[in-house]
A tleap script that builds the chain and sets N, CA, C and O, in Angstrom:
source leaprc.protein.ff14SB
mol = sequence {
  NMET THR SER GLU VAL ILE ASP ARG LEU ARG
  LEU VAL PRO ASP PRO GLU LEU GLY LEU ASN
  ILE VAL GLU LEU GLY MET VAL GLU GLN ILE
  GLU GLU LEU ASN GLY HIE LEU ARG VAL HIE
  LEU VAL LEU THR SER PRO GLY CYS PRO LEU
  SER GLY ASN ILE GLU GLU ALA ILE HIE SER
  VAL LEU ARG SER ILE PRO GLY VAL GLU THR
  VAL MET VAL GLU PHE ARG GLN ASP ILE PRO
  TRP HIE PRO GLY ARG ILE ASP PRO GLU ALA
  ARG GLU LYS LEU MET GLY GLN GLN SER CGLY
}
set mol.1.N position { 0.619 -1.311 0.316 }
set mol.1.CA position { 0.062 0.157 -0.089 }
set mol.1.C position { 1.123 1.156 -0.004 }
set mol.1.O position { 0.793 2.254 -0.453 }
set mol.2.N position { 2.601 1.042 0.569 }
set mol.2.CA position { 3.320 2.294 0.772 }
set mol.2.C position { 3.392 3.324 -0.832 }
set mol.2.O position { 3.493 4.550 -0.835 }
set mol.3.N position { 3.306 2.402 -2.146 }
set mol.3.CA position { 3.586 2.994 -3.132 }
set mol.3.C position { 2.227 3.662 -2.953 }
set mol.3.O position { 2.311 4.853 -2.651 }
set mol.4.N position { 0.693 3.051 -3.096 }
set mol.4.CA position { -0.598 3.961 -3.112 }
set mol.4.C position { -0.535 5.329 -2.851 }
set mol.4.O position { -0.621 6.349 -3.536 }
set mol.5.N position { -0.277 4.949 -1.110 }
set mol.5.CA position { 0.079 6.093 -0.271 }
set mol.5.C position { 0.915 7.048 -0.659 }
set mol.5.O position { 0.369 8.151 -0.707 }
set mol.6.N position { 1.992 7.035 -0.941 }
set mol.6.CA position { 2.828 8.330 -1.635 }
set mol.6.C position { 1.948 8.634 -2.875 }
set mol.6.O position { 1.527 9.786 -2.977 }
set mol.7.N position { 1.638 7.760 -3.793 }
set mol.7.CA position { 1.001 8.483 -5.167 }
set mol.7.C position { 0.172 9.438 -4.576 }
set mol.7.O position { 0.281 10.610 -4.936 }
set mol.8.N position { -0.722 9.085 -3.638 }
set mol.8.CA position { -1.928 9.966 -3.630 }
set mol.8.C position { -1.294 11.161 -2.290 }
set mol.8.O position { -1.901 12.207 -2.057 }
set mol.9.N position { -0.368 10.871 -1.742 }
set mol.9.CA position { 0.156 12.560 -1.127 }
set mol.9.C position { 0.822 13.363 -2.145 }
set mol.9.O position { 0.985 14.582 -2.204 }
set mol.10.N position { 1.186 12.395 -2.959 }
set mol.10.CA position { 1.954 13.529 -4.179 }
set mol.10.C position { 0.624 14.761 -5.485 }
set mol.10.O position { 0.712 15.280 -6.597 }
set mol.11.N position { -0.569 14.644 -4.213 }
set mol.11.CA position { -1.798 15.111 -4.264 }
set mol.11.C position { -1.815 16.392 -3.829 }
set mol.11.O position { -2.582 17.295 -4.163 }
set mol.12.N position { -0.810 16.407 -2.971 }
set mol.12.CA position { -1.000 17.356 -1.584 }
set mol.12.C position { -0.028 18.247 -1.696 }
set mol.12.O position { 1.139 17.995 -1.394 }
set mol.13.N position { -0.653 19.968 -2.381 }
set mol.13.CA position { 0.664 21.002 -2.607 }
set mol.13.C position { 0.984 21.229 -1.285 }
set mol.13.O position { 0.486 20.707 -0.287 }
set mol.14.N position { 2.261 22.436 -1.402 }
set mol.14.CA position { 2.546 22.801 0.130 }
set mol.14.C position { 1.504 24.392 -0.714 }
set mol.14.O position { 1.541 24.689 -1.908 }
set mol.15.N position { 0.936 24.902 0.059 }
set mol.15.CA position { 0.248 25.915 -0.350 }
set mol.15.C position { 1.115 27.112 -0.522 }
set mol.15.O position { 0.592 28.002 -1.193 }
set mol.16.N position { 2.623 27.408 0.035 }
set mol.16.CA position { 3.069 28.271 -0.276 }
set mol.16.C position { 3.977 28.432 -1.420 }
set mol.16.O position { 4.116 29.571 -1.865 }
set mol.17.N position { 4.605 27.473 -1.952 }
set mol.17.CA position { 5.691 26.728 -2.670 }
set mol.17.C position { 5.070 26.423 -4.016 }
set mol.17.O position { 5.602 26.982 -4.975 }
set mol.18.N position { 3.838 25.481 -4.298 }
set mol.18.CA position { 2.905 24.971 -5.101 }
set mol.18.C position { 3.513 23.543 -5.903 }
set mol.18.O position { 3.121 22.946 -6.906 }
set mol.19.N position { 4.653 23.312 -4.959 }
set mol.19.CA position { 5.063 21.970 -5.061 }
set mol.19.C position { 4.146 20.907 -4.310 }
set mol.19.O position { 3.535 21.372 -3.348 }
set mol.20.N position { 3.968 19.698 -4.559 }
set mol.20.CA position { 3.523 18.847 -3.441 }
set mol.20.C position { 4.646 18.652 -2.484 }
set mol.20.O position { 5.797 19.084 -2.548 }
set mol.21.N position { 3.994 17.812 -1.462 }
set mol.21.CA position { 4.451 17.353 -0.229 }
set mol.21.C position { 5.837 16.470 -0.612 }
set mol.21.O position { 7.001 16.870 -0.620 }
set mol.22.N position { 5.378 15.311 -0.884 }
set mol.22.CA position { 6.606 14.319 -1.692 }
set mol.22.C position { 7.634 15.186 -2.364 }
set mol.22.O position { 8.646 15.315 -1.675 }
set mol.23.N position { 7.659 15.873 -3.620 }
set mol.23.CA position { 8.596 16.477 -3.990 }
set mol.23.C position { 9.037 17.652 -3.041 }
set mol.23.O position { 10.085 18.200 -3.385 }
set mol.24.N position { 8.660 17.953 -2.339 }
set mol.24.CA position { 9.095 18.872 -1.399 }
set mol.24.C position { 10.163 18.209 -0.359 }
set mol.24.O position { 10.967 18.902 0.264 }
set mol.25.N position { 10.088 16.868 -0.246 }
set mol.25.CA position { 10.862 16.221 0.917 }
set mol.25.C position { 10.163 16.447 2.171 }
set mol.25.O position { 10.706 16.199 3.248 }
set mol.26.N position { 9.190 16.825 2.094 }
set mol.26.CA position { 8.245 16.804 3.572 }
set mol.26.C position { 7.724 15.490 4.455 }
set mol.26.O position { 7.469 15.454 5.659 }
set mol.27.N position { 7.657 14.551 3.584 }
set mol.27.CA position { 7.368 12.849 4.173 }
set mol.27.C position { 8.679 12.377 4.664 }
set mol.27.O position { 9.638 11.924 4.039 }
set mol.28.N position { 8.476 12.617 6.115 }
set mol.28.CA position { 9.644 11.993 6.905 }
set mol.28.C position { 9.108 10.249 6.623 }
set mol.28.O position { 9.844 9.373 6.170 }
set mol.29.N position { 7.948 10.103 6.944 }
set mol.29.CA position { 7.924 8.474 7.268 }
set mol.29.C position { 6.587 8.155 7.202 }
set mol.29.O position { 5.849 9.033 7.650 }
set mol.30.N position { 6.036 7.138 6.767 }
set mol.30.CA position { 4.967 6.463 6.821 }
set mol.30.C position { 4.509 5.223 7.270 }
set mol.30.O position { 4.839 4.216 6.642 }
set mol.31.N position { 3.628 5.119 8.496 }
set mol.31.CA position { 3.692 3.652 8.969 }
set mol.31.C position { 2.278 3.281 8.793 }
set mol.31.O position { 1.264 3.977 8.824 }
set mol.32.N position { 2.472 1.863 8.580 }
set mol.32.CA position { 1.101 1.128 8.024 }
set mol.32.C position { 0.861 0.233 8.969 }
set mol.32.O position { 1.852 -0.145 9.594 }
set mol.33.N position { -0.559 -0.389 9.366 }
set mol.33.CA position { -1.072 -1.082 10.335 }
set mol.33.C position { -2.141 -1.366 10.567 }
set mol.33.O position { -2.700 -0.958 11.585 }
set mol.34.N position { -2.774 -2.215 9.609 }
set mol.34.CA position { -3.869 -2.991 9.435 }
set mol.34.C position { -4.811 -1.893 9.117 }
set mol.34.O position { -5.667 -1.732 9.987 }
set mol.35.N position { -4.887 -1.025 8.007 }
set mol.35.CA position { -5.888 -0.496 7.636 }
set mol.35.C position { -5.474 1.325 8.540 }
set mol.35.O position { -6.263 2.255 8.370 }
set mol.36.N position { -4.356 1.486 9.303 }
set mol.36.CA position { -4.374 2.540 9.916 }
set mol.36.C position { -2.911 3.708 9.298 }
set mol.36.O position { -1.835 3.232 8.936 }
set mol.37.N position { -3.087 4.616 9.299 }
set mol.37.CA position { -1.768 4.620 8.663 }
set mol.37.C position { -1.537 6.128 9.617 }
set mol.37.O position { -2.396 6.902 10.039 }
set mol.38.N position { -0.312 6.168 9.726 }
set mol.38.CA position { 0.439 7.629 10.423 }
set mol.38.C position { 1.757 8.110 9.756 }
set mol.38.O position { 2.822 7.504 9.638 }
set mol.39.N position { 1.394 9.410 9.336 }
set mol.39.CA position { 2.510 10.401 8.263 }
set mol.39.C position { 3.305 11.115 9.314 }
set mol.39.O position { 2.910 11.495 10.417 }
set mol.40.N position { 4.361 11.215 8.839 }
set mol.40.CA position { 5.063 11.950 9.982 }
set mol.40.C position { 5.880 12.901 8.455 }
set mol.40.O position { 6.403 12.487 7.421 }
set mol.41.N position { 5.605 14.456 9.073 }
set mol.41.CA position { 5.867 15.406 7.943 }
set mol.41.C position { 7.006 16.625 8.798 }
set mol.41.O position { 6.735 17.354 9.751 }
set mol.42.N position { 7.957 16.526 8.246 }
set mol.42.CA position { 8.875 17.421 8.249 }
set mol.42.C position { 7.905 19.145 7.873 }
set mol.42.O position { 7.372 19.146 6.763 }
set mol.43.N position { 7.722 20.376 8.667 }
set mol.43.CA position { 7.397 21.199 7.963 }
set mol.43.C position { 8.377 22.225 7.049 }
set mol.43.O position { 9.562 22.425 7.316 }
set mol.44.N position { 7.904 22.621 6.313 }
set mol.44.CA position { 8.867 23.716 5.542 }
set mol.44.C position { 9.690 25.178 6.420 }
set mol.44.O position { 10.868 25.533 6.438 }
set mol.45.N position { 8.704 25.635 6.941 }
set mol.45.CA position { 9.123 26.467 7.958 }
set mol.45.C position { 8.176 26.246 9.386 }
set mol.45.O position { 6.952 26.126 9.338 }
set mol.46.N position { 8.942 26.216 10.611 }
set mol.46.CA position { 8.514 25.862 11.911 }
set mol.46.C position { 6.899 26.761 11.890 }
set mol.46.O position { 6.578 27.804 11.320 }
set mol.47.N position { 6.169 25.875 12.726 }
set mol.47.CA position { 5.140 26.591 13.239 }
set mol.47.C position { 4.292 27.015 11.652 }
set mol.47.O position { 3.549 27.982 11.820 }
set mol.48.N position { 4.288 26.752 10.945 }
set mol.48.CA position { 4.051 26.958 9.738 }
set mol.48.C position { 2.427 27.789 9.762 }
set mol.48.O position { 1.878 27.546 10.836 }
set mol.49.N position { 1.954 28.281 9.260 }
set mol.49.CA position { -0.020 28.823 9.941 }
set mol.49.C position { -1.043 27.670 8.752 }
set mol.49.O position { -2.223 27.422 8.998 }
set mol.50.N position { -0.470 27.217 7.775 }
set mol.50.CA position { -0.940 26.433 6.656 }
set mol.50.C position { -0.755 24.751 6.882 }
set mol.50.O position { -1.205 23.814 6.222 }
set mol.51.N position { 0.042 24.773 8.019 }
set mol.51.CA position { -0.257 22.990 8.801 }
set mol.51.C position { -1.716 22.356 8.631 }
set mol.51.O position { -1.913 21.234 8.164 }
set mol.52.N position { -2.673 23.198 9.059 }
set mol.52.CA position { -4.165 22.381 9.417 }
set mol.52.C position { -4.515 22.224 7.658 }
set mol.52.O position { -5.091 21.163 7.419 }
set mol.53.N position { -4.330 22.857 6.762 }
set mol.53.CA position { -4.591 22.986 5.658 }
set mol.53.C position { -4.005 21.492 4.481 }
set mol.53.O position { -4.514 20.793 3.604 }
set mol.54.N position { -2.525 21.642 5.243 }
set mol.54.CA position { -2.317 20.450 4.602 }
set mol.54.C position { -2.734 19.091 5.181 }
set mol.54.O position { -3.221 18.162 4.537 }
set mol.55.N position { -2.423 19.124 6.727 }
set mol.55.CA position { -3.159 17.694 7.374 }
set mol.55.C position { -4.308 17.318 6.912 }
set mol.55.O position { -4.531 16.108 6.935 }
set mol.56.N position { -5.746 18.576 6.160 }
set mol.56.CA position { -6.600 18.270 6.225 }
set mol.56.C position { -6.971 17.747 4.751 }
set mol.56.O position { -7.909 16.986 4.509 }
set mol.57.N position { -5.950 18.359 3.671 }
set mol.57.CA position { -5.735 17.385 2.480 }
set mol.57.C position { -5.108 15.748 2.812 }
set mol.57.O position { -5.756 14.723 2.598 }
set mol.58.N position { -3.995 15.784 3.262 }
set mol.58.CA position { -3.762 14.429 3.745 }
set mol.58.C position { -4.563 13.262 4.103 }
set mol.58.O position { -4.574 12.058 3.849 }
set mol.59.N position { -5.416 14.339 4.992 }
set mol.59.CA position { -6.780 12.775 5.359 }
set mol.59.C position { -7.706 13.032 4.124 }
set mol.59.O position { -8.151 12.054 3.523 }
set mol.60.N position { -7.905 13.846 3.862 }
set mol.60.CA position { -8.663 13.821 2.413 }
set mol.60.C position { -8.401 12.742 1.195 }
set mol.60.O position { -9.349 12.193 0.634 }
set mol.61.N position { -7.022 12.487 0.835 }
set mol.61.CA position { -6.546 11.748 -0.127 }
set mol.61.C position { -6.475 10.424 0.627 }
set mol.61.O position { -7.158 9.465 0.267 }
set mol.62.N position { -5.759 10.375 1.535 }
set mol.62.CA position { -5.908 9.043 2.267 }
set mol.62.C position { -6.812 8.230 2.922 }
set mol.62.O position { -6.531 7.124 3.385 }
set mol.63.N position { -8.089 8.859 2.976 }
set mol.63.CA position { -9.241 7.960 3.605 }
set mol.63.C position { -10.096 7.981 2.036 }
set mol.63.O position { -11.302 8.103 1.822 }
set mol.64.N position { -9.285 7.861 1.354 }
set mol.64.CA position { -10.370 7.986 -0.257 }
set mol.64.C position { -9.524 6.423 -0.592 }
set mol.64.O position { -9.941 5.659 -1.463 }
set mol.65.N position { -8.489 6.170 0.120 }
set mol.65.CA position { -7.968 4.739 -0.016 }
set mol.65.C position { -8.657 3.698 -0.083 }
set mol.65.O position { -9.375 3.890 0.898 }
set mol.66.N position { -9.111 2.365 -0.663 }
set mol.66.CA position { -9.841 1.535 0.053 }
set mol.66.C position { -9.081 0.310 1.327 }
set mol.66.O position { -7.952 -0.116 1.084 }
set mol.67.N position { -9.636 -0.041 2.304 }
set mol.67.CA position { -8.935 0.025 3.375 }
set mol.67.C position { -8.475 0.453 4.274 }
set mol.67.O position { -7.988 -0.260 5.151 }
set mol.68.N position { -8.492 1.706 4.320 }
set mol.68.CA position { -7.887 2.720 5.020 }
set mol.68.C position { -9.207 3.405 6.163 }
set mol.68.O position { -10.283 3.975 5.978 }
set mol.69.N position { -8.578 3.065 7.124 }
set mol.69.CA position { -9.627 3.392 8.564 }
set mol.69.C position { -9.370 4.479 9.149 }
set mol.69.O position { -10.328 5.098 9.611 }
set mol.70.N position { -8.231 4.940 9.276 }
set mol.70.CA position { -7.615 5.645 10.381 }
set mol.70.C position { -6.375 6.681 9.434 }
set mol.70.O position { -5.539 6.142 8.708 }
set mol.71.N position { -6.463 8.267 9.620 }
set mol.71.CA position { -5.296 8.416 9.190 }
set mol.71.C position { -4.795 10.039 10.120 }
set mol.71.O position { -5.381 11.117 10.226 }
set mol.72.N position { -3.424 9.526 10.677 }
set mol.72.CA position { -3.099 10.332 11.707 }
set mol.72.C position { -1.678 11.057 11.318 }
set mol.72.O position { -0.698 10.378 11.011 }
set mol.73.N position { -1.646 12.547 11.356 }
set mol.73.CA position { -0.401 13.175 10.814 }
set mol.73.C position { 0.552 13.706 11.754 }
set mol.73.O position { 0.109 14.247 12.767 }
set mol.74.N position { 1.500 13.649 11.613 }
set mol.74.CA position { 2.347 13.968 12.878 }
set mol.74.C position { 3.776 14.806 12.334 }
set mol.74.O position { 4.765 14.501 11.668 }
set mol.75.N position { 3.206 16.186 13.110 }
set mol.75.CA position { 4.455 17.157 12.647 }
set mol.75.C position { 5.615 16.987 13.431 }
set mol.75.O position { 5.607 16.911 14.659 }
set mol.76.N position { 6.969 16.909 12.451 }
set mol.76.CA position { 8.351 16.642 13.298 }
set mol.76.C position { 8.948 17.753 13.656 }
set mol.76.O position { 9.616 18.350 12.812 }
set mol.77.N position { 8.874 18.071 14.487 }
set mol.77.CA position { 9.135 19.201 14.934 }
set mol.77.C position { 11.255 19.336 15.433 }
set mol.77.O position { 11.908 20.290 15.855 }
set mol.78.N position { 11.619 18.031 15.130 }
set mol.78.CA position { 12.784 17.752 15.780 }
set mol.78.C position { 13.697 17.489 14.722 }
set mol.78.O position { 14.902 17.412 14.959 }
set mol.79.N position { 13.187 17.329 13.448 }
set mol.79.CA position { 13.529 17.442 12.410 }
set mol.79.C position { 13.594 18.478 11.482 }
set mol.79.O position { 12.477 18.801 11.076 }
set mol.80.N position { 14.655 19.200 10.940 }
set mol.80.CA position { 14.567 20.270 10.142 }
set mol.80.C position { 14.502 20.241 8.566 }
set mol.80.O position { 15.339 19.663 7.873 }
set mol.81.N position { 13.410 20.933 8.077 }
set mol.81.CA position { 13.408 20.998 6.647 }
set mol.81.C position { 14.681 21.995 5.926 }
set mol.81.O position { 15.084 23.106 6.272 }
set mol.82.N position { 14.991 21.355 5.114 }
set mol.82.CA position { 16.071 22.013 4.355 }
set mol.82.C position { 15.957 22.048 2.859 }
set mol.82.O position { 15.346 21.079 2.407 }
set mol.83.N position { 16.490 23.118 1.765 }
set mol.83.CA position { 15.853 22.926 0.421 }
set mol.83.C position { 16.825 21.419 -0.102 }
set mol.83.O position { 16.403 20.782 -1.067 }
set mol.84.N position { 17.814 21.067 0.456 }
set mol.84.CA position { 18.324 19.818 -0.129 }
set mol.84.C position { 17.516 18.442 -0.007 }
set mol.84.O position { 17.762 17.359 -0.538 }
set mol.85.N position { 16.354 18.854 0.955 }
set mol.85.CA position { 15.354 17.521 1.078 }
set mol.85.C position { 13.936 17.816 -0.501 }
set mol.85.O position { 12.813 17.317 -0.577 }
set mol.86.N position { 14.290 18.304 -1.011 }
set mol.86.CA position { 13.705 18.834 -2.547 }
set mol.86.C position { 14.010 17.368 -3.576 }
set mol.86.O position { 14.927 16.621 -3.234 }
set mol.87.N position { 13.395 17.125 -4.506 }
set mol.87.CA position { 13.732 16.168 -5.372 }
set mol.87.C position { 14.381 16.858 -6.308 }
set mol.87.O position { 13.821 17.898 -6.654 }
set mol.88.N position { 15.332 16.612 -6.792 }
set mol.88.CA position { 15.882 17.001 -7.950 }
set mol.88.C position { 14.828 17.579 -8.916 }
set mol.88.O position { 14.733 18.796 -9.073 }
set mol.89.N position { 13.984 16.640 -9.605 }
set mol.89.CA position { 13.334 17.536 -10.554 }
set mol.89.C position { 12.592 18.489 -10.117 }
set mol.89.O position { 12.498 19.385 -10.956 }
set mol.90.N position { 12.131 18.649 -9.348 }
set mol.90.CA position { 11.185 19.543 -8.168 }
set mol.90.C position { 11.835 20.724 -7.966 }
set mol.90.O position { 11.288 21.826 -7.931 }
set mol.91.N position { 13.242 20.455 -7.803 }
set mol.91.CA position { 14.208 21.743 -7.460 }
set mol.91.C position { 14.303 22.513 -8.816 }
set mol.91.O position { 14.635 23.697 -8.858 }
set mol.92.N position { 13.979 21.740 -9.973 }
set mol.92.CA position { 14.424 22.579 -11.543 }
set mol.92.C position { 13.132 23.479 -11.666 }
set mol.92.O position { 12.955 24.668 -11.932 }
set mol.93.N position { 12.154 22.230 -11.308 }
set mol.93.CA position { 10.731 23.516 -11.813 }
set mol.93.C position { 10.600 24.455 -10.908 }
set mol.93.O position { 10.084 25.466 -11.384 }
set mol.94.N position { 10.936 24.552 -9.466 }
set mol.94.CA position { 10.880 25.409 -8.449 }
set mol.94.C position { 11.960 26.497 -8.836 }
set mol.94.O position { 11.866 27.597 -8.292 }
set mol.95.N position { 12.920 26.277 -9.687 }
set mol.95.CA position { 13.682 27.298 -9.977 }
set mol.95.C position { 13.432 27.855 -11.285 }
set mol.95.O position { 13.739 29.004 -11.602 }
set mol.96.N position { 12.909 27.076 -11.980 }
set mol.96.CA position { 12.136 27.738 -13.287 }
set mol.96.C position { 11.034 28.432 -12.968 }
set mol.96.O position { 11.044 29.464 -13.640 }
set mol.97.N position { 10.035 28.377 -12.238 }
set mol.97.CA position { 9.458 29.435 -11.834 }
set mol.97.C position { 9.485 30.605 -10.957 }
set mol.97.O position { 8.601 31.462 -10.950 }
set mol.98.N position { 10.921 30.618 -9.939 }
set mol.98.CA position { 11.511 32.070 -9.561 }
set mol.98.C position { 12.246 32.777 -10.536 }
set mol.98.O position { 12.627 33.927 -10.317 }
set mol.99.N position { 12.545 32.016 -11.898 }
set mol.99.CA position { 13.785 32.932 -13.007 }
set mol.99.C position { 12.522 33.365 -13.752 }
set mol.99.O position { 12.643 34.531 -14.129 }
set mol.100.N position { 11.377 32.831 -14.083 }
set mol.100.CA position { 10.830 33.157 -15.112 }
set mol.100.C position { 9.634 34.417 -14.553 }
set mol.100.O position { 8.895 34.970 -15.367 }
savepdb mol mol.pdb
quit
């Protein structure tokens, strides 16, 4: 199920940067156990005011997977996000947006 979970998480955009949370390297870990999912996220900025929107979107896309009973999102404060976490292809897209 993990690949399906990741595919669905690609539908969740970061509202500020316009790339999805997988491309941005925000997904730290996914735990699956008998239909229960826990997604550990690293926010691009500590205390992000839009974290609620991201969490809501995650719940929405993952609850639509057959067999998923619960979804829990945990924001990791102990792991800093940095630009090196961005997928190389996404980094190119982001740089193209900034220069254009």
